[in-house]
Phi, psi and omega in degrees: 000142180254138178237161170291315181222132167246129178253127179259107183111136183243028175287190184297340171278310184293313184289325178292317178301317181297314181296315180297322179297318178296319178300329181274009173087016182265149176275121192235143169229148176239131176259127180220132182268344183229223183280144176295139184105347174067196183297317185306304184286329187259325187225019184216251189312307190285306180295329177295321180294327175295318176299315182295325176297317178300316178296320179295318178298315178302316180296320177301314182295324177296334181247026182302326179302330179296339183253012179077025181241131179264129172252113191283336178244161180294135180279127180232154176264150172243091189302312178301325179291324178295315178297318182295321177299317180299315179294323179295319177298314181298317180297322179294322178293320179296319177296328178297321177295319177302318178296317181294323177297316180296316181300322183264012176056045178261129178282134175254123179251115182271124179153182181263125187260152174217127179281145180230161177300157179079027178055046178245151173232123176265131179239127176255118182277181187288354175260000179093002181283132180261134177225136178259138176235155177237155179207152174293329180219135180239124180252119179266121181221059189273356171068208186214170180226171180300129180284140181244127177271148185295330182267359176229072183289127181274127176253359178078358181239302179256328175246109195234166171254187185296330182297312180292330179295338179279343188224030177303138182291332178214157181287126179287151177282334181212152183206139169254124178255119181260114181106128186242028172291195183303313183296311181297315182292322180294313179291324176301314179297314183300307183291321179299317182295327178282353175115358176288139176281108188252134170243125182254126183242125180233131183285335180273168183295337183231145172287168190036062194296343178280350183274166174303142186302323180296323177294314180301316180295322179295318179294320179299317177298319181296316179295315181294322178300324181281353177104004177284143176268129184233126175246128171242165188052041185228144179238141172275113183281310180215158173229117177258107184257018187283335182266191177296322177245146174287138175252113184255116179270116183247127179261121178239179178296337180272354182125191181268147179220139178257123180249128177264136181208150179290323183228141171245121177257118178269114181232058186255031176104192184233161174243139185286147177268075180241003180277146173059030178245012174090011183296318181296314181296330183269353181066030174281129186281140174230162177209123180050049175079007181237144175281133180278127182223165174269193183293346180245015170074022174276133177279185178287349180254125182305130177092357181241134184227162177215141180219167172084212187297340185274359177242166183297139182131170182295138180278077184231146183300315185292333175290315178301317180298315179298318179298318180300317180294315179299318181301308183286331176293324175293318176301321183276004176079025182272353180049059181289160177283132177302155182288136176272098183287352176278355183233043178259121178284146173238141182227143172235129196254023172288186174241120000288152179287158175233139174215141181207160173204144177082201185282147167280170178302314181297317180298319180295318180291318179297331179279359176091009180284142162271125193239154168250131180242135175235137178231142174223117181278145179291347175295342178260005182264127179296318181294320179296319177296317180295327181276354183069035184225062184274000183283134171108187186194169169247134177233127179237150184231124178238149170287118184297329186282310187248354176083009179296134178281103188278329182186163175215142186220125187229142171218128182152189182294123170069016184292337179295339176272351185259338188295335182299328177302319181289318179303313181293317180300316178292325176299320182274001182056044180291142177275163181299318185287336173291325176292313181301320184275347175285119187288118177264142182292147180235137356270132173219162172291327187293339180291346176295335175296311178301318183292321179295318177298316178299322180295326178296334182246018174071025185237014184293139183265313193260030179215000000 
């Protein structure tokens, strides 16, 4: 059967590309070997947020007295129920994609896909039967998986990746989390809040290392204040999983230390799924594990495209979705604007939350900018005080010469819901004084953005 577009993979890049293509009047099929929605909906973004919400509720209940509420019996967690809720949420989202595909008349082909020359896609179903399909355009959106280090071999039981961390049969008493990016920090917070003794190990000088240094330091203080053990400038040399407990040898500036833990979670990033999908046979070029594409995600071979984690750029769900839309709109002749990778928000959903967009202070200085910095602490926010969430701050960075909004960095309660204001403002090339003069509702957490911008220009009121 011939299609206008075949999309390989139904994650946030693939399913969004398919739906947009259908909206544009194209005949579309999606090939998926597992659950619709890909890793994000089933084993990433969505189920982790469900777990984190359970941890947050538990934390609220433990501190109910701070809000004038008495809890007469001891608050306990039901770990299997927490995991089950997370899976139920993920399953519901996957069924939602199934509904959207049906609504948009998108064919779903179940099986493992391989691209072939001549704009063909070979699909092997779960019984081993091979079927060839053709399309005018083929979009590869096969995503990524947990990266495995040679010295931290995952066995899926005691040494695990993020997938196993979502479905452990029982709560571990102790855990070493290797890597403090978004995945590592979120799982470290989740398990620590539920009562697991967590040690977080980061090879770089700061945890959440892609964030502004002040944000990283604040999260480290918050984690340590809660009782979590945090190592930075530290490497995991070996993991011995032969005994009842894993013995993790960690090398720090002070020397080597052996940490015993029931579970070791390797959260050191992801590896792209580009093996055995026909790239070599089709002569599609790759470099350092990524498919090479142009601004509209076209590969070097006519009719073949790639989006999402397998192309250069941040491995984020919203990035994949944006790339998918741009790709199919270009195919449909809509001449879309290329994606501005300098204005991509990043979020980490532990407590306190982190959200950022644009340059860090160091990046701005290294780029030669003379900068204005404004900061507003949530300790000065009325809404934050009322919510019992005074931890954290908003930090904004402007080019002193021309007023360009170079970056914003937030840590605190609900900041992942606030970063979009900055993304839109930067997209529209809004000036600082337009933000200051735009009336923000009071009391809200979001007015801290206005206050931080005002602080950069010496006009802050509440600080």
